[in-house]
N, CA and C atoms as a LAMMPS dump frame, in Angstrom:
ITEM: TIMESTEP
0
ITEM: NUMBER OF ATOMS
435
ITEM: BOX BOUNDS ff ff ff
-5.0000000000000000e+02 5.0000000000000000e+02
-5.0000000000000000e+02 5.0000000000000000e+02
-5.0000000000000000e+02 5.0000000000000000e+02
ITEM: ATOMS id mol type element x y z
1 1 1 N -173.047 84.216 -170.761
2 1 2 C -173.183 84.366 -172.106
3 1 3 C -174.612 84.684 -172.401
4 2 1 N -174.854 85.542 -173.431
5 2 2 C -176.021 85.941 -173.715
6 2 3 C -176.902 84.785 -174.275
7 3 1 N -178.423 84.813 -173.811
8 3 2 C -179.206 84.153 -174.38
9 3 3 C -179.143 83.878 -175.866
10 4 1 N -178.938 84.993 -176.651
11 4 2 C -179.327 84.811 -178.059
12 4 3 C -177.662 84.427 -178.694
13 5 1 N -176.574 84.467 -177.975
14 5 2 C -175.41 83.98 -178.47
15 5 3 C -175.661 82.512 -178.284
16 6 1 N -176.027 82.114 -177.196
17 6 2 C -176.3 80.521 -177.085
18 6 3 C -177.436 80.045 -178.156
19 7 1 N -178.438 81.066 -178.327
20 7 2 C -179.513 80.52 -179.399
21 7 3 C -178.607 80.234 -180.768
22 8 1 N -177.677 81.242 -181.041
23 8 2 C -177.085 81.078 -182.386
24 8 3 C -176.329 79.686 -182.571
25 9 1 N -175.826 79.182 -181.411
26 9 2 C -175.128 77.999 -181.556
27 9 3 C -176.094 76.97 -181.563
28 10 1 N -177.201 76.847 -180.776
29 10 2 C -178.132 75.761 -180.638
30 10 3 C -178.902 75.685 -182.002
31 11 1 N -179.384 76.892 -182.719
32 11 2 C -179.99 76.95 -183.765
33 11 3 C -179.236 76.471 -185.117
34 12 1 N -177.948 76.846 -185.006
35 12 2 C -177.194 76.401 -186.176
36 12 3 C -176.996 74.883 -186.011
37 13 1 N -176.8 74.377 -185.003
38 13 2 C -176.453 72.864 -184.831
39 13 3 C -177.828 72.121 -185.101
40 14 1 N -179.058 72.872 -184.94
41 14 2 C -180.18 72.31 -185.203
42 14 3 C -180.326 72.191 -186.761
43 15 1 N -180.212 73.401 -187.258
44 15 2 C -180.304 73.376 -188.895
45 15 3 C -179.721 72.309 -189.601
46 16 1 N -178.159 72.117 -189.048
47 16 2 C -177.334 71.14 -189.669
48 16 3 C -177.713 69.795 -189.523
49 17 1 N -178.518 69.597 -188.395
50 17 2 C -179.008 68.143 -188.131
51 17 3 C -180.149 67.948 -188.798
52 18 1 N -180.875 68.961 -189.044
53 18 2 C -182.229 68.829 -189.885
54 18 3 C -182.054 68.811 -191.229
55 19 1 N -181.168 69.593 -191.692
56 19 2 C -180.836 69.601 -193.211
57 19 3 C -179.445 69.489 -193.453
58 20 1 N -178.788 68.405 -193.339
59 20 2 C -177.269 68.221 -193.25
60 20 3 C -176.595 68.782 -194.699
61 21 1 N -177.352 68.712 -195.707
62 21 2 C -176.82 69.116 -197.129
63 21 3 C -176.898 70.497 -197.549
64 22 1 N -177.772 71.174 -196.612
65 22 2 C -178.404 72.632 -197.046
66 22 3 C -177.425 73.537 -197.549
67 23 1 N -176.002 73.553 -197.131
68 23 2 C -175.107 74.57 -197.395
69 23 3 C -174.521 74.26 -198.746
70 24 1 N -174.71 72.887 -199.282
71 24 2 C -174.056 72.568 -200.648
72 24 3 C -175 72.871 -201.824
73 25 1 N -176.211 73.369 -201.554
74 25 2 C -177.172 73.705 -202.458
75 25 3 C -177.106 75.107 -203.111
76 26 1 N -176.625 76.129 -202.405
77 26 2 C -176.646 77.297 -203.011
78 26 3 C -175.613 78.249 -201.933
79 27 1 N -174.799 79.125 -202.769
80 27 2 C -173.975 79.948 -201.884
81 27 3 C -174.808 80.948 -201.072
82 28 1 N -176.056 81.371 -201.346
83 28 2 C -176.829 82.041 -200.483
84 28 3 C -177.435 81.409 -199.152
85 29 1 N -177.434 80.134 -199.211
86 29 2 C -177.89 79.418 -198.117
87 29 3 C -177.285 79.683 -196.952
88 30 1 N -175.976 79.701 -196.801
89 30 2 C -175.292 80.045 -195.569
90 30 3 C -175.585 81.428 -195.048
91 31 1 N -175.715 82.446 -195.996
92 31 2 C -175.966 83.843 -195.574
93 31 3 C -177.528 83.798 -195.031
94 32 1 N -178.273 83.22 -195.73
95 32 2 C -179.716 83.241 -195.226
96 32 3 C -179.785 82.644 -193.785
97 33 1 N -179.226 81.563 -193.532
98 33 2 C -179.276 80.941 -192.222
99 33 3 C -178.563 81.841 -191.184
100 34 1 N -177.403 82.29 -191.446
101 34 2 C -176.58 83.189 -190.765
102 34 3 C -177.196 84.377 -190.286
103 35 1 N -177.994 84.97 -191.193
104 35 2 C -178.689 86.169 -191.04
105 35 3 C -179.797 85.807 -190.042
106 36 1 N -180.704 84.933 -190.392
107 36 2 C -181.825 84.514 -189.711
108 36 3 C -181.506 84.189 -188.289
109 37 1 N -180.313 83.508 -187.846
110 37 2 C -179.992 83.046 -186.722
111 37 3 C -179.424 84.315 -185.923
112 38 1 N -178.473 85.174 -186.479
113 38 2 C -177.864 86.261 -185.936
114 38 3 C -178.785 87.292 -185.451
115 39 1 N -179.861 87.407 -186.245
116 39 2 C -180.996 88.283 -185.834
117 39 3 C -182.301 87.84 -185.262
118 40 1 N -181.951 86.486 -184.762
119 40 2 C -183.154 85.878 -183.955
120 40 3 C -183.386 86.493 -182.743
121 41 1 N -184.535 86.762 -182.175
122 41 2 C -185.899 86.136 -182.916
123 41 3 C -186.596 87.291 -183.771
124 42 1 N -185.799 88.424 -184.167
125 42 2 C -186.522 89.438 -184.715
126 42 3 C -187.238 88.967 -186.018
127 43 1 N -188.2 89.698 -186.407
128 43 2 C -189.105 89.38 -187.575
129 43 3 C -188.181 89.878 -188.85
130 44 1 N -188.083 88.826 -189.746
131 44 2 C -187.337 89.244 -190.819
132 44 3 C -188.354 88.86 -192.132
133 45 1 N -188.807 89.794 -192.841
134 45 2 C -189.701 89.536 -193.985
135 45 3 C -188.933 88.963 -195.045
136 46 1 N -189.548 88.174 -195.944
137 46 2 C -188.953 87.448 -197.072
138 46 3 C -188.432 88.467 -197.999
139 47 1 N -189.162 89.697 -198.274
140 47 2 C -188.632 90.771 -199.127
141 47 3 C -187.569 91.313 -198.565
142 48 1 N -187.419 91.458 -197.285
143 48 2 C -186.303 92.175 -196.748
144 48 3 C -184.921 91.217 -196.881
145 49 1 N -185.027 89.962 -196.765
146 49 2 C -183.934 88.969 -196.856
147 49 3 C -183.482 89.078 -198.509
148 50 1 N -184.57 88.928 -199.36
149 50 2 C -184.37 89.176 -200.724
150 50 3 C -183.599 90.383 -201.176
151 51 1 N -184.065 91.356 -200.519
152 51 2 C -183.409 92.662 -200.88
153 51 3 C -181.886 92.812 -200.371
154 52 1 N -181.795 92.21 -199.116
155 52 2 C -180.18 92.059 -198.672
156 52 3 C -179.36 91.289 -199.495
157 53 1 N -179.937 90.318 -200.158
158 53 2 C -179.181 89.435 -200.989
159 53 3 C -179.094 89.973 -202.42
160 54 1 N -179.9 91.032 -202.792
161 54 2 C -179.969 91.588 -204
162 54 3 C -180.584 90.441 -204.923
163 55 1 N -181.519 89.839 -204.594
164 55 2 C -182.347 88.777 -205.528
165 55 3 C -183.756 88.9 -205.354
166 56 1 N -184.505 88.456 -206.095
167 56 2 C -186.057 88.537 -206.048
168 56 3 C -186.616 87.644 -204.939
169 57 1 N -187.851 88.082 -204.567
170 57 2 C -188.607 87.087 -203.473
171 57 3 C -188.809 85.588 -204.078
172 58 1 N -189.189 85.525 -205.45
173 58 2 C -189.177 84.369 -205.908
174 58 3 C -187.963 83.471 -206.017
175 59 1 N -186.681 84.255 -206.252
176 59 2 C -185.511 83.484 -206.091
177 59 3 C -185.086 83.01 -204.697
178 60 1 N -185.502 83.699 -203.833
179 60 2 C -185.305 83.537 -202.439
180 60 3 C -186.072 82.15 -202.109
181 61 1 N -187.308 82.138 -202.596
182 61 2 C -188.159 80.935 -202.275
183 61 3 C -187.452 79.829 -202.962
184 62 1 N -187.101 79.917 -204.038
185 62 2 C -186.522 78.842 -204.76
186 62 3 C -185.302 78.198 -204.132
187 63 1 N -184.403 78.988 -203.784
188 63 2 C -183.317 78.707 -202.946
189 63 3 C -183.609 77.99 -201.767
190 64 1 N -184.694 78.426 -200.884
191 64 2 C -185.165 77.686 -199.783
192 64 3 C -185.742 76.376 -200.177
193 65 1 N -186.429 76.34 -201.263
194 65 2 C -187.114 74.958 -201.636
195 65 3 C -185.885 74.011 -201.933
196 66 1 N -184.975 74.547 -202.684
197 66 2 C -183.81 73.524 -203.099
198 66 3 C -183.081 73.035 -201.939
199 67 1 N -182.742 74.239 -200.894
200 67 2 C -181.806 73.73 -199.705
201 67 3 C -182.359 73.226 -198.766
202 68 1 N -183.868 73.487 -198.362
203 68 2 C -184.499 73.005 -197.247
204 68 3 C -185.851 72.225 -197.427
205 69 1 N -186.329 72.244 -198.631
206 69 2 C -187.458 71.616 -199.219
207 69 3 C -188.75 72.36 -198.368
208 70 1 N -188.463 73.412 -197.787
209 70 2 C -189.59 74.085 -197.164
210 70 3 C -189.675 75.689 -197.717
211 71 1 N -190.603 76.407 -197.322
212 71 2 C -190.625 77.937 -197.6
213 71 3 C -189.614 78.611 -196.625
214 72 1 N -189.405 79.837 -197.035
215 72 2 C -188.819 80.682 -196.037
216 72 3 C -189.422 80.924 -194.761
217 73 1 N -190.712 81.122 -194.957
218 73 2 C -191.666 81.439 -193.735
219 73 3 C -191.727 80.275 -192.832
220 74 1 N -191.781 79.116 -193.435
221 74 2 C -191.74 77.877 -192.655
222 74 3 C -190.493 77.65 -191.918
223 75 1 N -189.348 78.062 -192.583
224 75 2 C -188.059 77.73 -191.906
225 75 3 C -188.071 78.826 -190.709
226 76 1 N -188.428 79.992 -190.796
227 76 2 C -188.604 80.848 -189.818
228 76 3 C -189.337 80.344 -188.481
229 77 1 N -190.445 79.841 -188.84
230 77 2 C -191.328 79.051 -188
231 77 3 C -190.791 77.99 -187.173
232 78 1 N -190.015 77.176 -187.942
233 78 2 C -189.474 75.952 -187.359
234 78 3 C -188.345 76.393 -186.318
235 79 1 N -187.567 77.358 -186.709
236 79 2 C -186.7 78.098 -185.839
237 79 3 C -187.248 78.558 -184.644
238 80 1 N -188.239 79.265 -184.575
239 80 2 C -188.945 79.697 -183.386
240 80 3 C -189.49 78.57 -182.608
241 81 1 N -190.004 77.512 -183.258
242 81 2 C -190.672 76.375 -182.388
243 81 3 C -189.563 75.772 -181.829
244 82 1 N -188.672 75.504 -182.594
245 82 2 C -187.477 74.652 -181.792
246 82 3 C -186.857 75.35 -180.667
247 83 1 N -186.732 76.81 -180.859
248 83 2 C -186.148 77.623 -179.729
249 83 3 C -187.027 77.775 -178.411
250 84 1 N -188.417 77.742 -178.923
251 84 2 C -189.359 77.629 -177.833
252 84 3 C -189.242 76.233 -176.88
253 85 1 N -189.002 75.184 -177.735
254 85 2 C -188.615 73.744 -177.009
255 85 3 C -187.531 74.029 -176.07
256 86 1 N -186.431 74.589 -176.582
257 86 2 C -185.257 74.804 -175.857
258 86 3 C -185.603 75.583 -174.412
259 87 1 N -186.431 76.725 -174.747
260 87 2 C -186.925 77.561 -173.373
261 87 3 C -187.848 76.793 -172.563
262 88 1 N -188.705 75.98 -173.135
263 88 2 C -189.464 75.281 -172.244
264 88 3 C -188.778 74.143 -171.337
265 89 1 N -187.842 73.617 -172.108
266 89 2 C -186.996 72.731 -171.412
267 89 3 C -186.005 73.322 -170.449
268 90 1 N -185.345 74.36 -170.785
269 90 2 C -184.16 74.856 -169.973
270 90 3 C -184.625 75.969 -168.976
271 91 1 N -185.682 76.531 -169.018
272 91 2 C -186.205 77.534 -168.067
273 91 3 C -187.335 77.233 -167.382
274 92 1 N -187.755 78.136 -166.372
275 92 2 C -189.217 77.996 -165.727
276 92 3 C -190.049 79.043 -166.521
277 93 1 N -189.815 79.601 -167.498
278 93 2 C -190.75 80.459 -168.167
279 93 3 C -192.079 79.958 -168.473
280 94 1 N -192.976 80.47 -168.412
281 94 2 C -194.499 79.884 -168.887
282 94 3 C -194.446 80.317 -170.526
283 95 1 N -195.866 79.768 -171
284 95 2 C -196.011 80.094 -172.423
285 95 3 C -196.172 81.506 -172.723
286 96 1 N -196.63 82.335 -171.822
287 96 2 C -196.736 83.851 -172.166
288 96 3 C -195.356 84.526 -172.218
289 97 1 N -194.629 84.066 -171.277
290 97 2 C -193.24 84.86 -171.305
291 97 3 C -192.245 84.254 -172.428
292 98 1 N -192.524 83.024 -172.879
293 98 2 C -191.817 82.497 -173.899
294 98 3 C -192.334 83.256 -175.278
295 99 1 N -193.473 83.265 -175.371
296 99 2 C -194.19 84.035 -176.597
297 99 3 C -193.525 85.469 -176.561
298 100 1 N -193.413 86.061 -175.463
299 100 2 C -192.964 87.399 -175.594
300 100 3 C -191.414 87.395 -175.692
301 101 1 N -190.764 86.544 -175.382
302 101 2 C -189.233 86.29 -175.558
303 101 3 C -188.969 85.925 -177.034
304 102 1 N -189.926 85.392 -177.787
305 102 2 C -189.639 85.126 -179.088
306 102 3 C -190.351 86.019 -180.007
307 103 1 N -190.691 87.176 -179.54
308 103 2 C -191.402 88.437 -180.33
309 103 3 C -192.711 87.953 -181.097
310 104 1 N -193.357 87.154 -180.471
311 104 2 C -194.692 86.953 -180.962
312 104 3 C -195.74 87.906 -180.488
313 105 1 N -196.566 88.481 -181.374
314 105 2 C -197.526 89.618 -180.91
315 105 3 C -198.461 88.924 -180.034
316 106 1 N -198.96 87.834 -179.906
317 106 2 C -199.99 87.158 -179.039
318 106 3 C -199.43 85.779 -178.611
319 107 1 N -199.636 85.273 -177.419
320 107 2 C -199.141 83.92 -177.034
321 107 3 C -199.897 83.074 -177.826
322 108 1 N -201.075 83.186 -178.207
323 108 2 C -201.687 82.159 -179.02
324 108 3 C -201.24 81.904 -180.313
325 109 1 N -200.269 82.714 -180.868
326 109 2 C -199.65 82.547 -182.034
327 109 3 C -198.454 81.591 -181.922
328 110 1 N -197.953 81.463 -180.747
329 110 2 C -197.013 80.5 -180.255
330 110 3 C -197.55 79.052 -180.381
331 111 1 N -198.719 79.051 -179.567
332 111 2 C -199.579 77.855 -179.512
333 111 3 C -199.814 77.106 -180.946
334 112 1 N -200.277 78.25 -181.905
335 112 2 C -200.634 77.878 -183.224
336 112 3 C -199.377 77.205 -183.865
337 113 1 N -198.309 77.916 -183.767
338 113 2 C -197.035 77.442 -184.509
339 113 3 C -196.601 76.061 -184.078
340 114 1 N -196.769 75.932 -182.615
341 114 2 C -196.455 74.636 -181.994
342 114 3 C -197.358 73.603 -182.703
343 115 1 N -198.575 73.869 -182.593
344 115 2 C -199.525 73.005 -183.208
345 115 3 C -199.333 72.711 -184.674
346 116 1 N -199.036 73.633 -185.466
347 116 2 C -198.686 73.526 -186.89
348 116 3 C -197.672 72.599 -187.1
349 117 1 N -196.51 72.706 -186.445
350 117 2 C -195.269 72.134 -186.655
351 117 3 C -195.128 70.837 -185.966
352 118 1 N -195.672 70.678 -184.681
353 118 2 C -195.46 69.412 -183.951
354 118 3 C -196.839 68.573 -183.872
355 119 1 N -197.914 69.237 -184.139
356 119 2 C -199.249 68.631 -183.895
357 119 3 C -199.344 68.274 -182.293
358 120 1 N -199.056 69.19 -181.459
359 120 2 C -199.023 68.727 -179.975
360 120 3 C -199.51 70.1 -179.268
361 121 1 N -200.183 70.227 -178.178
362 121 2 C -200.285 71.325 -177.454
363 121 3 C -199.111 71.464 -176.555
364 122 1 N -199.029 72.786 -175.931
365 122 2 C -197.932 73.262 -175.281
366 122 3 C -197.77 72.309 -174.007
367 123 1 N -199.082 72.183 -173.248
368 123 2 C -198.987 71.239 -171.962
369 123 3 C -198.535 69.946 -172.337
370 124 1 N -198.931 69.263 -173.412
371 124 2 C -198.316 67.876 -173.673
372 124 3 C -196.835 68.036 -174.029
373 125 1 N -196.448 69.136 -174.431
374 125 2 C -195.01 69.47 -174.781
375 125 3 C -194.208 69.293 -173.698
376 126 1 N -194.615 70.035 -172.685
377 126 2 C -193.945 70.342 -171.273
378 126 3 C -193.653 68.709 -170.608
379 127 1 N -194.784 67.944 -170.777
380 127 2 C -194.551 66.513 -170.296
381 127 3 C -193.474 65.843 -171.113
382 128 1 N -193.406 65.88 -172.398
383 128 2 C -192.477 65.228 -173.232
384 128 3 C -191.133 65.838 -172.847
385 129 1 N -190.945 66.94 -172.76
386 129 2 C -189.645 67.528 -172.414
387 129 3 C -189.151 67.234 -170.998
388 130 1 N -190.047 66.71 -170.205
389 130 2 C -189.516 66.228 -168.813
390 130 3 C -188.782 65.005 -169.082
391 131 1 N -189.084 64.316 -170.071
392 131 2 C -188.43 62.929 -170.29
393 131 3 C -187.337 63.037 -171.671
394 132 1 N -187.422 63.761 -172.389
395 132 2 C -186.62 63.836 -173.665
396 132 3 C -185.988 65.207 -173.675
397 133 1 N -184.984 65.274 -174.584
398 133 2 C -184.358 66.418 -174.964
399 133 3 C -185.048 67.206 -175.927
400 134 1 N -185.066 68.631 -176.122
401 134 2 C -185.701 69.259 -177.131
402 134 3 C -185.621 68.728 -178.55
403 135 1 N -184.306 68.3 -178.832
404 135 2 C -183.92 67.711 -180.099
405 135 3 C -184.647 66.384 -180.364
406 136 1 N -184.763 65.482 -179.295
407 136 2 C -185.601 64.238 -179.556
408 136 3 C -186.954 64.63 -179.445
409 137 1 N -187.708 65.406 -178.807
410 137 2 C -189.145 65.737 -179.053
411 137 3 C -189.15 66.2 -180.387
412 138 1 N -188.504 67.173 -180.994
413 138 2 C -188.764 67.597 -182.171
414 138 3 C -188.763 66.714 -183.353
415 139 1 N -187.603 65.701 -183.197
416 139 2 C -187.3 64.789 -184.035
417 139 3 C -188.67 63.667 -184.027
418 140 1 N -189.094 63.531 -182.931
419 140 2 C -190.203 62.401 -182.79
420 140 3 C -191.487 63.139 -183.361
421 141 1 N -191.736 64.401 -183.174
422 141 2 C -193.024 64.905 -183.401
423 141 3 C -192.984 65.676 -184.751
424 142 1 N -192.023 66.04 -185.372
425 142 2 C -192.037 66.98 -186.523
426 142 3 C -192.037 65.879 -187.831
427 143 1 N -193.078 66.225 -188.559
428 143 2 C -193.372 65.414 -189.757
429 143 3 C -193.11 66.255 -191.085
430 144 1 N -192.102 66.907 -190.931
431 144 2 C -191.735 68.054 -191.9
432 144 3 C -191.61 67.662 -193.469
433 145 1 N -190.647 66.81 -193.63
434 145 2 C -190.306 66.501 -195.232
435 145 3 C -191.154 65.423 -195.788
């Protein structure tokens, strides 16, 4: 099974766990999530997603705010950070290879995103992942909503 097919299943389950009622807020929410995950980890700009849905950028942001209580950009960042946790936990890849796998232009951007969302450095994250699952680590550290 391809790593990205597995990513689809992992990330969809993650979103439903994090935002259980997100699909009831707007009919566009399912399309947004599906498109983000199916094209993961490709970079998808807000205006590209809005154009695909034939709505304005502002309306896309309102849908994300209503469905997830976060911005579209932050939703993308959370997905990348969570999948990085899965890769740190399930593979022997180092932070440079994981950053490359997730299409970061620089490995330091991965470190920045982990610090922004989880307030922990990558080395500490590895120690936590030795004891807990990625879902448990994310739930313990994320102070999102």
